[in-house]
N, CA, C and O atoms as a DFTB+ gen file, in Angstrom:
476 C
 N C O
     1  1      -7.912     -18.208      32.450
     2  2      -8.183     -16.791      32.279
     3  2      -9.580     -16.504      32.813
     4  3     -10.521     -17.228      32.486
     5  1      -9.731     -15.484      33.611
     6  2     -10.995     -15.091      34.198
     7  2     -11.768     -14.215      33.209
     8  3     -11.196     -13.321      32.584
     9  1     -13.058     -14.475      33.074
    10  2     -13.906     -13.672      32.209
    11  2     -14.663     -12.679      33.067
    12  3     -15.169     -13.034      34.132
    13  1     -14.744     -11.461      32.621
    14  2     -15.417     -10.417      33.384
    15  2     -16.507      -9.796      32.543
    16  3     -16.337      -9.601      31.339
    17  1     -17.630      -9.485      33.172
    18  2     -18.737      -8.836      32.469
    19  2     -18.327      -7.447      31.995
    20  3     -18.922      -6.904      31.064
    21  1     -17.298      -6.866      32.643
    22  2     -16.848      -5.523      32.260
    23  2     -16.162      -5.513      30.905
    24  3     -16.059      -4.455      30.284
    25  1     -15.684      -6.668      30.424
    26  2     -15.003      -6.704      29.131
    27  2     -15.975      -6.691      27.971
    28  3     -15.598      -6.313      26.862
    29  1     -17.206      -7.090      28.194
    30  2     -18.187      -7.194      27.108
    31  2     -18.452      -5.852      26.413
    32  3     -18.371      -5.800      25.186
    33  1     -18.767      -4.751      27.140
    34  2     -19.031      -3.490      26.444
    35  2     -17.845      -2.998      25.623
    36  3     -18.027      -2.499      24.512
    37  1     -16.631      -3.133      26.160
    38  2     -15.449      -2.675      25.418
    39  2     -15.237      -3.511      24.167
    40  3     -14.920      -2.969      23.108
    41  1     -15.406      -4.821      24.275
    42  2     -15.240      -5.697      23.117
    43  2     -16.279      -5.437      22.046
    44  3     -15.963      -5.419      20.856
    45  1     -17.512      -5.236      22.463
    46  2     -18.590      -4.951      21.509
    47  2     -18.347      -3.609      20.821
    48  3     -18.498      -3.496      19.605
    49  1     -17.970      -2.588      21.604
    50  2     -17.715      -1.267      21.019
    51  2     -16.576      -1.315      20.018
    52  3     -16.666      -0.729      18.939
    53  1     -15.488      -2.021      20.376
    54  2     -14.356      -2.131      19.465
    55  2     -14.757      -2.860      18.189
    56  3     -14.400      -2.432      17.092
    57  1     -15.487      -3.945      18.322
    58  2     -15.921      -4.705      17.149
    59  2     -16.793      -3.866      16.232
    60  3     -16.604      -3.871      15.015
    61  1     -17.745      -3.146      16.809
    62  2     -18.629      -2.300      15.993
    63  2     -17.860      -1.169      15.325
    64  3     -18.109      -0.847      14.164
    65  1     -16.925      -0.566      16.057
    66  2     -16.153       0.538      15.486
    67  2     -15.315       0.077      14.309
    68  3     -15.248       0.759      13.287
    69  1     -14.675      -1.078      14.444
    70  2     -13.798      -1.550      13.379
    71  2     -14.573      -2.097      12.186
    72  3     -14.110      -1.990      11.051
    73  1     -15.740      -2.679      12.424
    74  2     -16.503      -3.226      11.302
    75  2     -17.398      -2.176      10.649
    76  3     -17.706      -2.286       9.463
    77  1     -17.821      -1.162      11.402
    78  2     -18.734      -0.172      10.846
    79  2     -18.016       0.969      10.137
    80  3     -18.609       1.623       9.279
    81  1     -16.782       1.221      10.466
    82  2     -16.074       2.366       9.910
    83  2     -16.068       2.409       8.389
    84  3     -16.363       3.464       7.828
    85  1     -15.748       1.318       7.685
    86  2     -15.750       1.401       6.230
    87  2     -17.130       1.702       5.654
    88  3     -17.228       2.379       4.631
    89  1     -18.197       1.216       6.285
    90  2     -19.522       1.440       5.736
    91  2     -20.011       2.858       5.989
    92  3     -20.950       3.299       5.326
    93  1     -19.411       3.590       6.925
    94  2     -19.816       4.956       7.193
    95  2     -19.221       5.947       6.209
    96  3     -19.736       7.053       6.048
    97  1     -18.158       5.563       5.563
    98  2     -17.482       6.479       4.643
    99  2     -18.285       6.629       3.359
   100  3     -18.944       5.693       2.908
   101  1     -18.218       7.821       2.781
   102  2     -18.930       8.089       1.534
   103  2     -18.016       8.860       0.603
   104  3     -16.878       9.174       0.951
   105  1     -18.514       9.157      -0.560
   106  2     -17.737       9.952      -1.504
   107  2     -16.824       9.085      -2.344
   108  3     -17.266       8.085      -2.910
   109  1     -15.538       9.458      -2.435
   110  2     -14.622       8.747      -3.308
   111  2     -13.960       7.540      -2.641
   112  3     -13.060       6.938      -3.226
   113  1     -14.389       7.171      -1.423
   114  2     -13.845       5.994      -0.758
   115  2     -14.601       4.759      -1.235
   116  3     -15.815       4.649      -1.061
   117  1     -13.871       3.847      -1.831
   118  2     -14.490       2.592      -2.278
   119  2     -13.883       1.446      -1.482
   120  3     -12.752       1.564      -1.011
   121  1     -14.609       0.330      -1.318
   122  2     -14.103      -0.771      -0.513
   123  2     -12.722      -1.266      -0.928
   124  3     -11.983      -1.766      -0.081
   125  1     -12.348      -1.146      -2.198
   126  2     -11.049      -1.601      -2.651
   127  2      -9.892      -0.775      -2.101
   128  3      -8.738      -1.194      -2.191
   129  1     -10.185       0.391      -1.532
   130  2      -9.147       1.256      -0.974
   131  2      -8.719       0.841       0.430
   132  3      -7.711       1.330       0.938
   133  1      -9.476      -0.058       1.062
   134  2      -9.202      -0.469       2.435
   135  2      -8.725      -1.905       2.469
   136  3      -9.321      -2.784       1.846
   137  1      -7.644      -2.139       3.202
   138  2      -7.113      -3.485       3.390
   139  2      -7.244      -3.843       4.861
   140  3      -6.777      -3.103       5.727
   141  1      -7.880      -4.978       5.148
   142  2      -8.005      -5.472       6.513
   143  2      -7.050      -6.638       6.709
   144  3      -6.908      -7.490       5.832
   145  1      -6.401      -6.672       7.858
   146  2      -5.521      -7.788       8.183
   147  2      -5.565      -8.023       9.687
   148  3      -6.010      -7.163      10.447
   149  1      -5.108      -9.172      10.099
   150  2      -5.086      -9.463      11.520
   151  2      -4.552     -10.858      11.790
   152  3      -4.269     -11.616      10.862
   153  1      -4.419     -11.189      13.047
   154  2      -3.969     -12.515      13.433
   155  2      -4.382     -12.799      14.873
   156  3      -4.722     -11.888      15.628
   157  1      -4.347     -14.068      15.236
   158  2      -4.520     -14.526      16.609
   159  2      -3.415     -15.529      16.867
   160  3      -3.127     -16.373      16.018
   161  1      -2.790     -15.443      18.038
   162  2      -1.702     -16.370      18.361
   163  2      -1.710     -16.689      19.842
   164  3      -2.274     -15.952      20.651
   165  1      -1.083     -17.784      20.179
   166  2      -0.870     -18.154      21.569
   167  2       0.619     -18.099      21.859
   168  3       1.429     -18.500      21.023
   169  1       0.990     -17.608      23.033
   170  2       2.393     -17.546      23.439
   171  2       2.535     -18.220      24.804
   172  3       1.579     -18.270      25.577
   173  1       3.711     -18.730      25.093
   174  2       3.917     -19.421      26.357
   175  2       4.032     -18.463      27.533
   176  3       3.763     -18.853      28.669
   177  1       4.430     -17.208      27.284
   178  2       4.541     -16.201      28.333
   179  2       4.630     -14.836      27.661
   180  3       5.542     -14.598      26.868
   181  1       3.698     -13.939      27.965
   182  2       3.740     -12.585      27.408
   183  2       4.723     -11.775      28.247
   184  3       4.463     -11.476      29.412
   185  1       5.847     -11.429      27.643
   186  2       6.891     -10.676      28.328
   187  2       7.017      -9.294      27.688
   188  3       7.026      -9.160      26.464
   189  1       7.114      -8.271      28.539
   190  2       7.300      -6.900      28.082
   191  2       8.461      -6.314      28.862
   192  3       8.418      -6.227      30.089
   193  1       9.498      -5.912      28.141
   194  2      10.720      -5.360      28.743
   195  2      11.313      -6.305      29.785
   196  3      11.790      -5.873      30.835
   197  1      11.274      -7.596      29.478
   198  2      11.889      -8.599      30.326
   199  2      11.046      -9.088      31.487
   200  3      11.453     -10.006      32.198
   201  1       9.880      -8.494      31.694
   202  2       9.008      -8.902      32.785
   203  2       7.778      -9.607      32.237
   204  3       7.258      -9.241      31.184
   205  1       7.318     -10.621      32.959
   206  2       6.132     -11.360      32.533
   207  2       4.877     -10.542      32.807
   208  3       4.643     -10.118      33.939
   209  1       4.079     -10.322      31.784
   210  2       2.796      -9.638      31.942
   211  2       1.661     -10.641      32.082
   212  3       0.520     -10.260      32.343
   213  1       1.971     -11.927      31.909
   214  2       0.944     -12.967      32.024
   215  2       1.185     -13.856      33.242
   216  3       0.620     -14.946      33.334
   217  1       2.009     -13.405      34.168
   218  2       2.264     -14.168      35.375
   219  2       2.967     -15.486      35.119
   220  3       2.825     -16.426      35.901
   221  1       3.726     -15.570      34.030
   222  2       4.416     -16.800      33.671
   223  2       3.522     -17.826      33.005
   224  3       3.970     -18.929      32.694
   225  1       2.265     -17.479      32.783
   226  2       1.299     -18.379      32.153
   227  2       1.163     -18.077      30.664
   228  3       1.561     -17.002      30.215
   229  1       0.604     -19.011      29.893
   230  2       0.340     -18.748      28.475
   231  2      -0.624     -17.573      28.301
   232  3      -1.425     -17.274      29.187
   233  1      -0.533     -16.921      27.152
   234  2      -1.408     -15.789      26.839
   235  2      -1.912     -15.918      25.409
   236  3      -1.240     -16.492      24.552
   237  1      -3.098     -15.379      25.163
   238  2      -3.681     -15.308      23.827
   239  2      -3.567     -13.860      23.371
   240  3      -3.926     -12.943      24.109
   241  1      -3.064     -13.655      22.147
   242  2      -2.872     -12.314      21.615
   243  2      -3.463     -12.231      20.215
   244  3      -3.562     -13.238      19.512
   245  1      -3.853     -11.034      19.818
   246  2      -4.381     -10.852      18.478
   247  2      -4.388      -9.399      18.081
   248  3      -4.266      -8.509      18.922
   249  1      -4.532      -9.166      16.797
   250  2      -4.580      -7.802      16.275
   251  2      -5.511      -7.747      15.077
   252  3      -5.760      -8.749      14.407
   253  1      -6.015      -6.551      14.828
   254  2      -6.773      -6.275      13.610
   255  2      -6.345      -4.894      13.128
   256  3      -6.248      -3.957      13.920
   257  1      -6.091      -4.773      11.832
   258  2      -5.625      -3.535      11.217
   259  2      -6.498      -3.191      10.021
   260  3      -6.915      -4.073       9.270
   261  1      -6.769      -1.918       9.853
   262  2      -7.440      -1.408       8.657
   263  2      -6.532      -0.332       8.072
   264  3      -6.256       0.680       8.716
   265  1      -6.071      -0.560       6.847
   266  2      -5.188       0.379       6.155
   267  2      -5.890       0.939       4.927
   268  3      -6.468       0.187       4.141
   269  1      -5.842       2.248       4.761
   270  2      -6.423       2.888       3.586
   271  2      -5.297       3.192       2.599
   272  3      -4.162       3.438       3.005
   273  1      -5.609       3.175       1.323
   274  2      -4.589       3.411       0.297
   275  2      -3.965       4.806       0.396
   276  3      -2.880       5.027      -0.141
   277  1      -4.622       5.745       1.067
   278  2      -4.072       7.091       1.246
   279  2      -2.950       7.126       2.278
   280  3      -2.231       8.121       2.371
   281  1      -2.790       6.048       3.059
   282  2      -1.761       5.997       4.083
   283  2      -2.298       6.014       5.501
   284  3      -1.554       5.755       6.447
   285  1      -3.579       6.315       5.663
   286  2      -4.174       6.312       6.998
   287  2      -4.403       4.874       7.452
   288  3      -4.719       3.999       6.646
   289  1      -4.238       4.640       8.763
   290  2      -4.452       3.311       9.314
   291  2      -5.045       3.416      10.712
   292  3      -4.905       4.437      11.385
   293  1      -5.710       2.345      11.138
   294  2      -6.285       2.236      12.468
   295  2      -6.232       0.761      12.856
   296  3      -6.347      -0.118      12.002
   297  1      -6.057       0.498      14.144
   298  2      -6.006      -0.893      14.553
   299  2      -6.046      -1.072      16.053
   300  3      -6.058      -0.113      16.825
   301  1      -6.066      -2.334      16.436
   302  2      -6.078      -2.703      17.844
   303  2      -5.273      -3.979      18.022
   304  3      -5.310      -4.876      17.181
   305  1      -4.545      -4.047      19.132
   306  2      -3.800      -5.238      19.521
   307  2      -4.227      -5.563      20.941
   308  3      -4.388      -4.659      21.761
   309  1      -4.412      -6.848      21.245
   310  2      -4.850      -7.238      22.586
   311  2      -4.107      -8.480      23.043
   312  3      -3.680      -9.305      22.235
   313  1      -3.963      -8.593      24.357
   314  2      -3.346      -9.769      24.963
   315  2      -3.986     -10.036      26.310
   316  3      -4.341      -9.109      27.037
   317  1      -4.131     -11.302      26.634
   318  2      -4.539     -11.641      27.991
   319  2      -3.338     -11.384      28.904
   320  3      -2.194     -11.626      28.517
   321  1      -3.606     -10.891      30.120
   322  2      -2.543     -10.597      31.075
   323  2      -2.959     -11.105      32.451
   324  3      -4.096     -11.536      32.644
   325  1      -2.039     -11.050      33.396
   326  2      -2.324     -11.412      34.779
   327  2      -1.504     -10.493      35.669
   328  3      -0.305     -10.702      35.855
   329  1      -2.159      -9.470      36.219
   330  2      -1.430      -8.561      37.115
   331  2      -2.172      -8.339      38.428
   332  3      -2.066      -7.276      39.040
   333  1      -2.907      -9.331      38.847
   334  2      -3.567      -9.232      40.142
   335  2      -5.019      -8.808      40.092
   336  3      -5.629      -8.609      41.142
   337  1      -5.597      -8.662      38.904
   338  2      -7.023      -8.358      38.792
   339  2      -7.411      -6.930      39.089
   340  3      -8.554      -6.690      39.480
   341  1      -6.519      -5.964      38.924
   342  2      -6.845      -4.558      39.192
   343  2      -7.248      -3.808      37.924
   344  3      -7.317      -2.579      37.933
   345  1      -7.508      -4.516      36.854
   346  2      -7.760      -3.888      35.559
   347  2      -9.214      -3.476      35.385
   348  3     -10.119      -4.138      35.894
   349  1      -9.434      -2.383      34.667
   350  2     -10.776      -1.929      34.332
   351  2     -11.459      -2.938      33.407
   352  3     -12.649      -3.212      33.564
   353  1     -10.730      -3.483      32.463
   354  2     -11.296      -4.419      31.496
   355  2     -11.094      -5.881      31.901
   356  3     -11.177      -6.758      31.040
   357  1     -10.836      -6.170      33.156
   358  2     -10.541      -7.540      33.549
   359  2      -9.068      -7.796      33.325
   360  3      -8.242      -6.918      33.573
   361  1      -8.728      -8.978      32.863
   362  2      -7.327      -9.314      32.639
   363  2      -7.007      -9.221      31.154
   364  3      -6.839     -10.234      30.475
   365  1      -6.926      -7.987      30.665
   366  2      -6.729      -7.727      29.245
   367  2      -5.917      -6.459      29.062
   368  3      -6.152      -5.456      29.737
   369  1      -4.965      -6.508      28.152
   370  2      -4.290      -5.299      27.690
   371  2      -4.804      -5.035      26.293
   372  3      -4.783      -5.923      25.441
   373  1      -5.264      -3.822      26.051
   374  2      -5.781      -3.428      24.743
   375  2      -5.018      -2.200      24.287
   376  3      -5.043      -1.168      24.959
   377  1      -4.336      -2.299      23.146
   378  2      -3.584      -1.189      22.573
   379  2      -4.312      -0.710      21.322
   380  3      -4.460      -1.469      20.364
   381  1      -4.763       0.526      21.320
   382  2      -5.469       1.116      20.184
   383  2      -4.530       2.109      19.497
   384  3      -3.841       2.882      20.163
   385  1      -4.506       2.084      18.180
   386  2      -3.601       2.984      17.469
   387  2      -4.224       3.455      16.161
   388  3      -5.086       2.793      15.583
   389  1      -3.760       4.623      15.715
   390  2      -4.204       5.205      14.447
   391  2      -3.121       6.160      13.976
   392  3      -2.351       6.686      14.780
   393  1      -3.065       6.382      12.663
   394  2      -2.074       7.307      12.153
   395  2      -2.053       7.377      10.642
   396  3      -2.980       6.939       9.961
   397  1      -0.975       7.938      10.139
   398  2      -0.753       8.082       8.698
   399  2       0.704       7.784       8.411
   400  3       1.590       8.168       9.175
   401  1       0.947       7.098       7.310
   402  2       2.315       6.853       6.866
   403  2       2.383       7.040       5.355
   404  3       1.432       6.742       4.633
   405  1       3.502       7.529       4.903
   406  2       3.677       7.713       3.471
   407  2       5.031       8.303       3.153
   408  3       5.720       8.829       4.027
   409  1       5.404       8.209       1.890
   410  2       6.675       8.762       1.428
   411  2       6.488      10.256       1.182
   412  3       5.660      10.651       0.361
   413  1       7.253      11.086       1.890
   414  2       7.135      12.537       1.756
   415  2       8.162      13.106       0.785
   416  3       7.976      14.206       0.264
   417  1       9.229      12.381       0.538
   418  2      10.199      12.715      -0.497
   419  2      10.905      11.412      -0.864
   420  3      10.851      10.454      -0.093
   421  1      11.556      11.352      -2.003
   422  2      12.195      10.097      -2.416
   423  2      13.142       9.545      -1.337
   424  3      14.094      10.207      -0.925
   425  1      12.856       8.343      -0.905
   426  2      13.684       7.688       0.096
   427  2      13.400       8.086       1.533
   428  3      14.095       7.622       2.437
   429  1      12.392       8.939       1.783
   430  2      12.076       9.392       3.131
   431  2      10.602       9.135       3.420
   432  3       9.726       9.750       2.811
   433  1      10.335       8.231       4.341
   434  2       8.969       7.873       4.724
   435  2       8.677       8.417       6.110
   436  3       9.511       8.322       7.011
   437  1       7.505       8.981       6.276
   438  2       7.074       9.535       7.552
   439  2       5.926       8.685       8.089
   440  3       5.053       8.269       7.328
   441  1       5.923       8.426       9.395
   442  2       4.834       7.706      10.056
   443  2       4.468       8.487      11.313
   444  3       5.258       8.571      12.254
   445  1       3.269       9.055      11.323
   446  2       2.780       9.836      12.449
   447  2       1.556       9.129      13.001
   448  3       0.608       8.854      12.265
   449  1       1.571       8.835      14.289
   450  2       0.439       8.113      14.848
   451  2       0.253       8.349      16.327
   452  3       1.052       9.017      16.982
   453  1      -0.818       7.783      16.832
   454  2      -1.148       7.848      18.238
   455  2      -1.366       6.423      18.734
   456  3      -1.859       5.563      18.003
   457  1      -0.990       6.189      19.989
   458  2      -1.146       4.871      20.598
   459  2      -1.721       5.050      21.987
   460  3      -1.267       5.905      22.748
   461  1      -2.715       4.251      22.318
   462  2      -3.345       4.305      23.649
   463  2      -3.344       2.911      24.242
   464  3      -3.851       1.969      23.632
   465  1      -2.773       2.776      25.438
   466  2      -2.778       1.501      26.171
   467  2      -3.944       1.525      27.143
   468  3      -4.094       2.479      27.906
   469  1      -4.769       0.489      27.125
   470  2      -5.889       0.373      28.047
   471  2      -5.750      -0.946      28.793
   472  3      -5.610      -1.999      28.171
   473  1      -5.787      -0.898      30.111
   474  2      -5.686      -2.110      30.929
   475  2      -6.955      -2.334      31.696
   476  3      -7.061      -3.307      32.443
């Protein structure tokens, strides 16, 4: 996997945004209201809709999620990719998402969110 200096600012910004967000909140938000989760994994080939996004090579993937007890959530998922080096962030796919989920009536759950793919 090729490392690019262009990935550093995006990685630093994402890290600061995800780690600083809980400390910026005030009022009735207490640390116990936020749940953080995540994972890192290796795969033999990152495939999306039947096509290899990693050029048939292994890929490293990971995610981090922050969920609030009110139903709001924010997170990021990333994977190494290989598509010829035309990416703004080097050879990386970064998916950023945020939204709200909750039960709006008995037996009916609503999930409204936004997703942004960055390559």
